[in-house]
N, C-alpha and C positions, 0 to 999 in steps of 0.2 A: 610256762608250760601248761597245757590243758589239765585241769584238776582231775577230770574223769580218767584221762589217759594215765596220769600218775597213780591214781587209785588202782586201776587195772594192773599196772606194772608191779605195784607192791603185792597185790594178791598173787600175781604170777610168780614173783620171787619167793613168796612164802611156800607156794605149792611146789616150786622147783627145789627148795631146800628139802622138803619131805621126800620128794622123789629121789633126789640125789643121795640122801642118806640111805634110803632103802636099797637103791641100786648098788651103792658102795658096799653095803653089808652082804648082799647076795653075791656080788662079784668076789668079795673077799673070801667067801666059802668055796667058790667055784674055780677061781683062777689063781695060778701062780704068776703074778704080774711082774714085769721088769721093775728094777729099783728106780727111784726118782724122789724128788721133794714131796713132802707130805701135803696133799691137797686139802683145801677147805671147801665146805659146801658151796654150791653154785659156781663160784669162781675157779675152783680147782687150784692150779698153780699160776693162774694168770697174774694175780697181784704180786706173786713172788718173782716171776721171770719176765713179766712185761710183754709188750707186743713184738718187740724186735727180736724175732727168732732167726737171726742171721747165722751164717756158718761159724763165725768166731765165738759168738755167745753159746752156741750149741757145743762147740769144742770145749769150752770151759765147763759146761755141765757134764760132758763126757768124762773129763778129768776127775770130776767129783763122784759120779755115779757108775761109770763103766761104759763099755762098748755098746751096750744096749740100755736105754733108759726110757722111762715113761713119763710124759707130762700130761696132766689132765687140764686141758684148756677149756674151762667152762664145761660144756657137754661133749667136747671132742677129746678122744684119746689120741695122743700124738707120740709115736714111738720113734726114737732117734737111734740110728745104727751107725757105728763109727769104727768098724773093723772090717778088713778084707773078707774074712770068713763069713761074717754075718751079711755083708753086702752080696756075696755070692749066693747065699741062701735066698735073699729077697729077690735078686735080679735074675738068677739063673736056676738054681736047684728047685726052688719053689716059685718059679716065674709065673705059673698059672695062678697059684693061690694068692700071690701078691701083685697080680697083673692089672688090677683095676686102678682107676684114678679117683682121688678125692678132689672135689671142687670146693668152692666157697660161694658166698652170696654174690660176689662181684663176677667171678669167672662163670657162674651160671648164666649171668646176663650176657656176657660177651661170647659165650659158646652156644647159646640157645639150649641150655641144660644138657650140654654134651653131645651136640649134633656134629661136632668136629671130629678130628682124629686124635689130637693130643690129649684131650681131657675126657674122652668118652670111656665108659666102663669097658673092661675086657670082655669080649664076646663077639657075636656075629657082626654087629655094626662096625666095631673096630677093625676086624679082619677085612671086611669089604672096603672100608675107607683106606686102609693101609695098601691093599692091593691096587686100588684105583689110583692112588697117589704115587706108587712106586715106579711104574713104567715111565710116566712123563717127567718125573723129578729126580729119582734116586737110583740111577743105574750108571754103569760105565759108559753106556751108549749116550746118555745125556751129557756126561762130561766131555766126550769126544765131539758131540754136536755143538756144544756151546763154549768150549775152551777158547776158541779164537775170539769170541765176543768178550770174554773176560780179559784177554790180553789187550784187546782194543780199548776197553774201558780203562785199563791201567795206563796205557799209552796216553789217553786223553787226560788223565790225572796229571801225569808228568808234564805234559805240554801246558796245561792250565796253570800249574804251579810256577813253571818257568816264565810264564807271561805276566806274573804278578811281581813287580819289583820288590815289594815289601817282604816277600817270602824269604829272600836271602839276606834281609837286614834286620828288621824288627820282628819278623815272623808272622805266621798266619795260624788260624785254627784249622788245621788240615782235616779234622773230622767232618766239617761241613761238605768238603769236596768228596771225601770218601763215602759219605752217606749217599750222595747222588750216584756214585759208582755202584754201590750195593743195590740201590733201587733198580738201576739199569740192568745189573746182572740178573736179578730175579724177575723183573718184568719182561725181559727178553724171553726167559724160559716160560713164564706164565702166559704172556699175551703177545709175544713177538713185537713188543713195543719198548721204547726208551724215551727218556726226557733229555732234551738238548742242553738245558741250562738250569742253574740253581734257582733262577727267579721264575721258572715256569709256574703259572698260577695253579694248575692242576696238581703238579708235583708238590707244591707247598701246602695245598689243602690236604692232600693225602698224607704227607709227612706230619702235619699238625694233628690230624685225627689219630694217626697211629701212635704218635707220641703221647697224646692224652690218654689213649687206651692203656698204654704201658704204665703211665704214671698212676692211673686209677687202680689198675689191677695189681701193681707191685707194691703199692703203699701198705704200710702197717696200720693206717688210720682206722680201717674198718674192722679190725680183728675183734674188737669187743662185741660187736653185733653179730659177728660170725660165730664166735665161741659161745655166746650166751644169747639164745634166740629171743628171750623176753626183752632184750635191749634193742632189738632191730627197729622198733619205731623211731628211735633216735637216728637211724641211718637213712631215713626216708629221703632226705635231700641228696645225700651222697649217691644213693642207688638211682635216683631220678636222673642225675647227671650221667651216670654210667649208661642208662637206657638211651638217653639222648645221643651220646657219643656212639653207642652201638648202632642205633638207627641211621645216623648220619654216615657212618663208615660203610655199612652194608648197602645203603642207597648209592653211595659213590662207587663202590665196587661194581654194582649192577649197572648203573646208568652209563658209566664212562668206560668200563672195561669188558664186563661179561656180555652185555647186550651188543656192544660193538663187535665182539668176536662172533656172536650169533649171526649178525648181519652178513658176515663173510661166509656163513654156512659151513664152518669147519674147513678152513683154508687148507688146500693140499699142496704138497711139494710136487711140482710139475713132473719131475723126472721119475719118481717112484710111487706117487700117489699116497704117500704116508701123511698122517696127521702132522701138522706143522709145529704146534706149540702145546704146552701142557693143557691149556684151557680147551683146546680142540678134543683132546682125549677125555677130559672131564665132562664136557658137554655131550660127547658121544656116549659115555656111561649113563648120563641122565636120559638121553633119548631112548636108550635100551631099557630104562626103568630100574637100573641098579641103584641109583640115588635120586633124591629129589632136589628141587631148586634151592632149598635151604642148605642142604649138604654142600652144594656147589659154592654158595656164599661163604660157608664156614671153612671150606678148604682154602679159599682165598684169604680169609681172616687169619688162619694159622700161618700161612706162608708170610704174610705181611709182618707178623710179629716174630715168629720163631726163626725164620730163615734170615731175615735182613738184619735185625738189630743185634742178635747174638754174635753173628759173624763180624759185624762192625765193631762190637765191643772188643772182640779178640784181636782184631787188627789194631785198634787203638791202644790196647794194652801192649801189644808187641812193639809198636813204635815207641811208646813211653819207655819201655825197658831198654831198647836200643839207644835212645837218647841218653838215658842215665847210665849206660854201660858202654862208653865209646870203644873200649877194647874189644868187646863182643861184636859191636858194629863193624870194627875194623877186620876182625877175623872173617865175618860173613862176607864182607866186600872182597876180601882177598880170595875166598873160595869162589865167589861168582866170577871174578876176573880170571882166575887160573883155569877154572873148568870150562867156562863159556867163552872167554875172551872179551875184551872190553867193548867190542863193537856189537856183540850179540845180546839182545834183550831177552830176558828169561821168558820161556814159554812153559805151559803146563807139563809138556813132555820132559823139560829140563829138570823140573823139581825132583824127579826120582833119582837123579844122579848128583844131588847136592846134599850130602849127609848133614853138614853143619846147619844149613837152612832148615832141614827137617827137624833137627834138634832144637833150634830156636823156636820153631812153631810149637813143638811138644812142651818145651819148658814154659812158654807163655801160657799154654793151656793148663799146665800143672799148677803154676804159682798163681795165676790170675784166671781161674776157671769162671767162665761166664755164667754157668748154672751150677753153683757150688753144691747145692743140695739136690741136684737133678730135679725132675718133675716129680712131685709126691706120688707115692704108690698107696694102694689100699687093698685090704683083704675083705672080700664080701662076706666070708664065713669066719667063724672062730678058727684060729690057726696056732701053730707052734713055731717059735723062732728061738733057736738055741734051746735053753732049758726052760724058757718062759712061754706062757700062754698069751696070745694076742687077741683081744676081743674083736668081734666082727666090726667092720667099718672103721678100723683104726687108720689114721693117717701115718704113713711110714716115710720118714725122711732118711735118705742115705747121705751122710755128710761126705760127699765125694771129695770136697776140698781138703778135709782133714785126713782122709785116706791118703791123699797125695802130698800132704805137708806134715805128717806126723814124724817126728825125729826118731821114733822107734822103728820106722820102716824106711826112712830116707836119710841119706847123708847130707848134712847142712841144708835142710829143706827151705830155710828162709832166704837162701841165696838164689839169685837168678843166675843159673850156671848150666847152659846148654850142654856142656861137656859131659854131664852125667849120663845123657842119652847116647853118648859115644863110648862111654867107659863102663861104669858099674851097672848101668841100667840100659845097656845097648839092645837088649832083647824086648824092651817094653815099648809097646805101640799105643796109639790113641784109640784103637779099635776095641779095647776091652780085653786084651789077651792077658792082662795082669790086673787083679782086682784092687790093687793100690792106686791105679790110674784109670779113671773112668770119666773123662771129660764129656763124653757123649752117652754115658750109660752103657749098658750091655743087655743082651737078651731081647725078649719080645717087645718091650716098650722102650728100647734104646732110640736115640735120635737118628733117623735115617739120613739126616742132612750132613752127616760126616763126609759123605762122598763128594759133596759140593764145597763144604767149608774148608777142608784142608787144602785143596789146590788154590782156592781163591785167596786164602790167607798167605800162602807161600808166594804166589805170583805177585801180590800187592807189596808185601815186605821186600821181596827180591828186587822188584822194579825201583822202589824208593831208594834202597841202599845202593843199587847200581848207578843211579842218576844223581843222588844228592848225599851230602854230608848232613846228617840229622843232628841238630844242636838245640840246646835250651835257649830261651830268649837272652838278649844282652843283659849282663848283670846277674844272671842266675847260673848256678853250677848244675842244677838238676831241675826237672819238672815235677810237679806234685802228683803223687800216685796214691792219694787217699782214696779208699774204696767207698762206693755207694751201694749198699745192699738193699735188696727188695725181698718180696715174699720168697722167691727162690732164685734171684738173679744177683749178679755183681758186675758193676761197671765202674769206670773211673769217675770220681766225683766231679772234677773240674776238667772240661774239655780244653786241653792245654794248647797254648800258643807255642809253636816250634819254628825254628829257623831251618830252612832247607837251602843249603848252598850248593848250586850246581857243580858237579865235578868237571874239572877242566879236561 
């Protein structure tokens, strides 16, 4: 290590100690802060709780300190909310006060310091981006326009699985084929394009760059430099890799997709002169001066990460639970056969008349929430939450997974039991009508992708159960459902091999 750099770091640490102690004393006089472990200068609670602030670790802290707690992670204040009433305050009642986003050193790189929609501050830019993205992506009209495409992609999955002899004997990693399906579902909406096969070079380049972006942004490895700015010189190599991945992704989006769409001049549907795909709408907004070229790129960035992978994770979790609970799989198959008939493949319109399928989807989202802490919120000004004062620019985490899995609020929450949504929780929906169950959040900064995710998950699970018996590999009674947590995500750790025996 460079001696001069080390010397500067030590001076900075000494100065930070003095500042931290001073700020701590001032804040102690001014604020009634939420409870939490006692912080130490510079590091706060980082040495006590570590980097891995996943939903289960935060649940354990909530059991110790209560439904609202404060962690001082270096120079950051992190407030964790774990009750329905407090979640309502953050997401709904005080939705404006807590409506901004906190970012970090890595997400600043990938979002161009908040030029996107997901991580931008609450304000005029967010309202503009939300409005521009809603019409081409997040309306019932979009669902009706693209549902036949989703059904076609599901049909192709079934056909491809049946064409692989090993799928019915030793099994296959179905996720790989489902990933292609999800890319096609979203790229049809975005660019009116699809990829024909898993070995398509452009698809694999896109998938690799998106995967690396997710890995780098969801890792806990960089937290020390994010929490304690004087340590950021040690992150230089990590952040350089992030910049390289960001530049490569944006160049790929521009060269192979956005510019190609521009060449078509905003392709029109011949019979009614409407803009054909989402990118046509977005480029139209750019031509009108509502957004700039960077905003266009970061809209594509958001969709590539938020819409594709999270829905894929939920489908993968749903399949895993159906494999591990054959009795539930059997009940679902029976409903599909009885309501639709064995010769009728499920469509989007059918999903609304299949209550057990809807319950399976909701139970998957409850027990295996893809974004268990939601996307972090932030208050730009000092605020009140419950009886406590929340200093300005605090990072607010709503532990939505714990809200949906707390035995104080749910009967046997550790069980995968879809029947709960037909019995004691029959009035609870995934749209946030109950603050115990918020898989997509609720309020101003909720995930608008719910309108696409729910039908795609239902169609995919329904088609698979209609056409196959889903089983663990030979010699196994269950597949591994160990969780892999990230900064605010949860996916299955091991992409499981499953056996898909065609139904006779």
